[in-house]
C-alpha positions as CSV (number, residue, x, y, z in Angstrom):
1,X,30.9,-23.2,39.9
2,X,27.9,-24.9,38.3
3,X,25.2,-26.0,40.7
4,X,22.0,-27.9,40.0
5,X,19.3,-28.2,42.6
6,X,16.3,-30.4,42.1
7,X,12.9,-30.0,43.9
8,X,9.3,-31.2,43.6
9,X,9.8,-34.8,44.5
10,X,7.4,-36.6,46.9
11,X,5.0,-39.4,47.5
12,X,2.0,-40.0,45.2
13,X,-0.4,-42.7,44.4
14,X,-0.3,-44.6,41.1
15,X,-2.0,-42.6,38.4
16,X,-1.0,-39.3,39.9
17,X,1.2,-36.5,38.7
18,X,4.3,-34.6,39.9
19,X,6.3,-31.8,38.5
20,X,10.0,-31.8,39.2
21,X,12.1,-28.6,38.9
22,X,15.9,-28.1,38.6
23,X,17.3,-24.7,39.3
24,X,20.7,-24.1,37.7
25,X,23.2,-21.5,38.7
26,X,26.8,-20.7,37.9
27,X,26.4,-20.5,34.2
28,X,24.1,-19.4,31.4
29,X,21.7,-22.3,31.1
30,X,20.6,-21.4,27.6
31,X,23.8,-22.7,26.1
32,X,23.5,-26.1,27.8
33,X,21.7,-29.3,27.1
34,X,19.9,-30.6,30.2
35,X,18.5,-33.9,31.2
36,X,16.7,-35.9,33.8
37,X,18.0,-39.3,35.0
38,X,16.6,-41.6,37.7
39,X,18.0,-44.4,39.8
40,X,16.0,-47.0,41.7
41,X,17.6,-49.0,44.6
42,X,19.8,-51.7,43.2
43,X,19.6,-50.5,39.7
44,X,21.8,-48.4,37.4
45,X,21.1,-44.7,36.8
46,X,19.0,-44.4,33.6
47,X,18.2,-41.6,31.3
48,X,14.6,-40.3,31.4
49,X,14.5,-37.3,29.1
50,X,16.8,-34.6,27.7
51,X,16.4,-31.2,26.0
52,X,18.9,-29.3,24.0
53,X,19.6,-25.5,24.1
54,X,17.0,-25.0,21.3
55,X,14.3,-26.8,23.2
56,X,14.4,-30.1,21.2
57,X,13.4,-32.9,23.5
58,X,14.0,-36.6,23.5
59,X,12.7,-39.3,25.8
60,X,13.4,-42.8,27.0
61,X,11.3,-45.3,25.0
62,X,10.0,-46.9,28.2
63,X,8.1,-43.7,29.2
64,X,5.2,-44.3,26.8
65,X,4.6,-40.5,26.5
66,X,3.8,-40.0,30.1
67,X,6.6,-37.4,30.9
68,X,7.2,-34.0,29.4
69,X,10.5,-32.2,29.7
70,X,10.7,-28.4,29.3
71,X,13.0,-25.5,30.2
72,X,12.7,-21.8,31.0
73,X,16.0,-20.3,29.9
74,X,15.2,-16.9,31.5
75,X,14.9,-18.6,34.9
76,X,17.7,-21.2,34.3
77,X,15.2,-23.8,35.2
78,X,14.5,-27.3,33.9
79,X,11.2,-29.1,34.5
80,X,9.8,-32.6,34.2
81,X,6.1,-33.1,34.2
82,X,5.3,-36.7,35.2
83,X,1.8,-38.0,34.5
84,X,0.1,-41.3,35.0
85,X,2.8,-42.3,37.5
86,X,3.5,-46.0,38.1
87,X,5.1,-47.8,41.1
88,X,8.0,-48.6,38.8
89,X,8.7,-44.9,38.4
90,X,9.8,-44.8,42.1
91,X,13.4,-43.6,42.1
92,X,15.7,-40.8,42.9
93,X,15.5,-38.3,40.0
94,X,18.6,-36.4,39.1
95,X,19.1,-33.3,36.9
96,X,22.1,-33.1,34.7
97,X,23.7,-30.5,32.3
98,X,26.3,-30.4,29.6
99,X,27.7,-27.6,27.5
100,X,26.3,-27.6,24.0
101,X,24.8,-30.8,22.6
102,X,22.2,-30.2,19.9
103,X,19.6,-32.5,18.3
104,X,17.9,-35.8,19.0
105,X,20.9,-37.9,18.0
106,X,23.3,-36.3,20.5
107,X,20.6,-36.2,23.2
108,X,19.8,-39.9,22.8
109,X,23.5,-40.8,22.9
110,X,24.0,-38.6,26.0
111,X,21.1,-40.3,27.8
112,X,22.4,-43.8,27.0
113,X,26.0,-43.0,28.1
114,X,25.2,-40.4,30.9
115,X,27.4,-38.0,29.0
116,X,26.7,-34.9,31.2
117,X,29.4,-33.1,33.2
118,X,27.2,-31.5,35.9
119,X,24.8,-33.3,38.3
120,X,22.4,-32.4,41.0
121,X,21.9,-34.2,44.3
122,X,18.6,-35.7,43.4
123,X,15.0,-35.7,44.6
124,X,13.1,-38.7,45.7
125,X,9.9,-39.8,43.9
126,X,7.8,-42.6,45.5
127,X,4.8,-44.0,43.8
128,X,2.5,-46.3,45.7
129,X,0.0,-48.7,44.3
């Protein structure tokens, strides 16, 4: 059974940084694309960033280069470094995984359509002004 567990969320002031982690178990993570989504109260879940098994990343246009997604396949762990945080980044952040999926085109499609089979429970990020 695939399990994804997020950690690293918390409260931070605007302009600060946080690093989220997602520990995967139940499969060999190196063969999966992985992603971060977020959902603010009253809004739909939106894709933030994704990375394919080869380490190719893609990001939501709205991030303006503030976030960096990375992965450590040896540890089956996904990361999201979030810098220059804004109050509008406040949301629950979810980790997701899907078998295969290579390249920016597939990742972009998967972020838009939430095309991931496995999801974590989420970690809360709150950014105050």
